[in-house]
C-alpha positions in Angstrom: 98.9 115.2 84.4 99.9 112.3 82.2 97.0 110.5 80.5 95.9 107.0 81.2 97.4 106.0 77.8 100.7 107.5 78.9 100.7 105.6 82.2 100.0 102.4 80.4 102.7 102.9 77.9 105.2 103.8 80.5 104.3 100.9 82.7 104.3 98.2 80.0 107.7 99.6 78.9 109.2 98.8 82.3 107.0 96.0 83.7 106.9 92.6 82.1 107.0 88.9 83.0 110.7 88.7 82.1 113.7 90.2 83.9 115.1 93.4 82.3 118.2 92.8 80.2 120.1 95.9 81.2 119.8 95.0 84.9 121.6 91.7 84.4 123.9 92.5 81.4 126.0 95.3 82.9 128.9 93.2 84.1 130.8 96.4 85.2 128.3 97.3 87.8 128.7 95.9 91.3 125.5 97.5 92.6 122.9 94.9 93.8 119.8 94.4 91.7 116.6 93.9 93.7 113.6 92.0 92.4 110.1 93.0 93.2 107.2 90.7 92.3 103.7 92.1 91.9 100.7 89.9 92.5 97.3 91.3 91.5 93.9 90.4 90.2 94.2 93.1 87.4 96.6 93.3 84.5 99.6 95.6 84.5 97.8 97.8 82.0 94.7 98.2 84.2 97.0 98.8 87.2 99.3 101.2 85.4 98.6 104.4 87.3 99.1 102.6 90.6 102.4 101.0 89.4 103.7 104.4 88.2 103.3 105.7 91.7 105.1 102.8 93.2 108.0 103.4 90.8 107.9 107.0 91.8 108.2 106.1 95.4 111.1 103.7 94.7 112.9 106.2 92.6 112.8 108.7 95.5 114.4 106.1 97.7 117.2 105.4 95.3 115.9 102.6 93.0 115.6 102.8 89.3 114.0 100.2 87.1 116.6 98.6 84.9 119.6 99.7 87.0 119.2 98.3 90.6 115.6 97.2 90.4 113.7 94.8 88.2 110.1 93.7 88.3 107.9 90.6 87.7 104.2 91.1 87.3 101.6 88.3 87.7 97.9 88.9 87.2 95.1 86.5 88.0 92.9 88.5 85.5 90.0 88.5 88.0 90.3 84.7 88.7 91.2 84.5 92.5 91.7 80.7 92.2 94.8 81.3 90.2 96.5 83.5 92.8 98.1 80.7 94.8 100.0 79.3 91.8 101.0 82.7 90.6 102.4 83.5 94.0 104.4 80.3 93.9 105.7 81.2 90.5 107.0 84.5 91.9 108.7 82.7 94.8 110.4 80.4 92.2 111.6 83.5 90.4 113.5 84.4 93.6 112.0 87.8 94.0 113.1 89.7 97.1 109.6 90.9 98.0 106.0 90.4 96.7 103.8 93.5 96.5 100.1 92.7 96.6 96.7 94.4 96.7 93.6 93.0 98.2 93.1 90.2 100.7 93.0 87.2 98.3 96.3 88.2 96.7 97.9 89.0 100.1 96.8 85.6 101.5 98.0 83.8 98.5 101.4 85.4 98.8 101.5 84.8 102.6 100.8 81.1 102.0 103.4 80.7 99.2 106.3 78.4 100.0 109.3 80.0 101.7 109.7 83.2 103.6 109.5 85.8 100.8 108.4 89.1 102.4 105.0 90.4 101.4 104.0 94.1 101.3 100.3 94.9 100.9 99.2 98.0 98.9 95.8 98.0 100.7 93.9 95.3 102.5 90.8 95.4 104.5 90.5 94.1 108.1 93.9 92.1 108.0 93.6 91.0 111.6 90.1 89.5 111.2 91.2 87.7 108.0 94.2 86.2 109.7 96.7 88.0 107.4 98.5 89.5 110.4 98.6 89.2 114.2 98.1 93.0 114.8 98.6 96.3 113.1 101.4 97.1 115.6 103.3 93.9 115.1 102.1 92.0 112.1 104.3 88.9 112.8 105.1 86.4 110.0 106.1 87.8 106.6 103.4 90.3 105.8 103.2 94.1 106.4 102.2 97.1 104.4 99.0 99.2 104.4 95.6 98.1 105.7 92.5 99.5 107.2 89.3 98.4 109.0 86.0 98.2 107.2 83.4 99.6 109.6 83.8 103.3 109.0 84.2 103.0 105.3 81.2 100.8 104.7 79.0 102.8 107.0 80.0 105.9 105.0 78.9 104.3 101.8 75.5 103.5 103.0 75.2 107.0 104.4 76.2 108.4 101.0 73.4 106.4 99.3 71.0 107.8 102.0 72.1 111.4 101.1 71.9 111.1 97.4 68.7 109.0 97.2 66.9 109.6 100.5 63.8 107.8 99.5 65.4 104.6 98.4 65.1 101.9 101.1 65.9 98.6 99.5 69.7 98.3 98.9 71.2 95.5 96.9 74.8 94.8 97.9 76.7 93.1 95.1 79.7 91.6 96.7 82.3 89.0 96.0 81.8 86.9 99.1 84.7 84.6 98.0 87.0 87.4 99.3 87.3 87.0 103.1 87.5 90.8 103.5 84.3 91.3 101.6 82.5 88.7 103.7 83.3 90.9 106.7 82.1 93.9 104.7 78.6 92.4 104.3 78.1 92.2 108.1 78.9 95.9 108.4 76.8 96.9 105.4 73.8 95.0 106.7 74.0 96.6 110.2 74.6 100.1 108.7 71.6 99.8 106.5 69.4 98.8 109.4 70.7 101.7 111.5 69.6 104.1 108.7 66.1 102.5 108.3 67.1 100.7 105.1 67.0 97.0 104.1 70.1 95.5 102.6 70.0 92.4 100.3 73.1 90.3 99.5 73.9 89.2 96.0 77.1 87.1 95.9 79.1 87.7 92.7 82.3 85.6 92.5 83.1 85.7 88.8 83.1 88.8 86.6 80.8 87.3 84.1 78.2 86.9 86.7 77.9 90.6 87.5 75.1 91.3 85.0 73.0 88.3 86.2 73.3 89.5 89.8 72.2 93.0 88.7 69.2 91.5 87.0 68.4 89.5 90.1 68.6 92.6 92.2 66.1 94.4 89.8 63.7 91.4 90.1 63.9 91.7 93.9 62.9 95.4 93.6 66.2 96.9 94.7 66.1 100.7 94.7 69.9 101.3 95.0 73.2 99.5 94.9 76.4 99.0 96.9 79.0 97.5 94.5 82.2 95.7 95.6 82.9 93.4 92.6 86.7 93.4 92.4 88.5 93.2 89.1 86.0 93.6 86.3 87.6 94.3 82.8 87.0 97.8 81.3 84.2 96.5 79.0 82.5 94.6 81.8 82.7 97.5 84.1 81.2 99.9 81.5 78.4 97.5 80.6 77.5 97.1 84.3 77.4 100.9 84.9 75.3 101.4 81.8 72.8 98.7 82.9 72.5 100.2 86.4 71.7 103.6 84.7 69.0 102.0 82.5 67.4 100.6 85.7 67.6 104.0 87.3 69.6 102.5 90.3 71.8 104.9 92.1 75.1 103.1 93.1 78.0 103.7 95.4 81.1 101.9 94.2 84.3 100.9 96.1 86.6 102.1 93.2 86.6 105.3 91.1 87.1 103.2 88.0 83.4 102.7 88.0 82.8 106.5 88.2 85.2 107.1 85.4 83.1 104.6 83.4 79.9 106.6 84.1 78.9 105.4 87.6 77.4 107.7 90.1 79.7 107.9 93.1 82.6 106.1 94.7 84.1 106.2 98.2 87.4 104.6 99.2 91.0 104.8 99.5 93.3 106.3 96.9 95.1 103.2 95.6 97.8 105.1 93.8 98.8 106.8 97.1 98.9 103.3 98.8 101.2 102.0 96.1 103.4 105.1 96.6 103.5 104.4 100.4 104.2 100.7 99.8 107.5 101.6 98.3 108.8 102.7 101.7 108.0 99.3 103.2 109.8 97.6 100.3 112.9 99.9 100.8 113.0 99.0 104.6 112.9 95.3 103.8 115.6 95.6 101.2 117.7 97.2 104.0 117.2 94.3 106.3 114.0 95.0 108.2 111.8 92.0 109.0 108.2 92.5 107.7 106.7 91.0 110.9 108.3 93.7 112.9 107.2 96.7 110.7 103.9 98.1 111.9 101.2 98.1 109.3 100.2 101.5 108.2 96.6 102.7 108.1 95.5 105.3 105.5 94.0 108.4 106.8 92.6 109.9 103.6 89.6 108.5 101.8 88.4 110.0 98.5 84.8 110.6 97.2 84.4 110.9 93.4 81.1 112.1 91.9 80.0 111.9 88.3 77.8 115.0 87.6 76.3 113.5 84.3 75.2 110.4 86.2 73.6 112.7 88.9 71.5 114.4 86.1 70.6 111.2 84.3 69.2 109.6 87.6 67.2 112.8 88.3 69.0 113.3 91.6 69.9 116.4 93.5 73.2 116.2 95.6 73.1 118.1 98.9 75.5 121.1 98.8 77.6 119.7 101.7 78.2 116.5 99.9 79.4 118.5 96.8 81.7 120.5 99.0 83.1 117.3 100.6 83.7 115.5 97.3 87.4 115.2 96.2 86.6 115.3 92.5 83.6 115.9 90.3 83.7 114.3 86.9 
């Protein structure tokens, strides 16, 4: 399997903020060149593994970067307030479709001027957040992949209960500026109560506020963590994980990136697979389909990643059935 460095190098080579010269300079070619705009909270380098899977899906459908496909990537770098302007810039670039991930980016693309189609590579509760009308018939200009939050968030609380059965006070560090995360909190609070636990909310809307929120959770005598912070940089993510370990706080994360950085456990969708599946929606739109008439797809597979070193450092013992159900042990 290619390394992360290889993913980054490959992606940066084909993704940039400028159109690709070969796609436009081949005057002899009569093949149409399609333009895909990416709108994300993370940089292209941080998102490289997912983008490679999108490119793989597009290549299987007959599209090659630099021949009949070119890309524009715009990152808010963790600043959701920048998404609306970045979406407008992509529209001005006259991209044929905008591919997004996460509710804030999808809403920004939806609200951008014009009728540029939007394909989501993973959003939570898209009906409740007014992104689409229904999964079966989205309406408007948005389609792609999305899922409902209840089962996923309940599972995360249940995982905490399994790995740290005596911890009752759960700190939920969430970015409540994200409409989908706001819905998440309701489910988290209810799930914790159903398991005889108490959930405390800590609203973290900027990456630089994550450490202060963790310290506040410690002062409130939190015994475990649920973490949905969005796009922290690599250094910020590692610092957060290390601090949680120093405080001996078991944590369940929404992204495996935290587990790769040393965190205990993550549970969620496989984002690379969602990007791969998003390519099929882009293809259908290129061929004339209207996004509002393409049913939104719901992922059926969720992955659980466990960091064995973190288990040992926290003095935990994982139940055998949980180990058997894990998709990967680092």
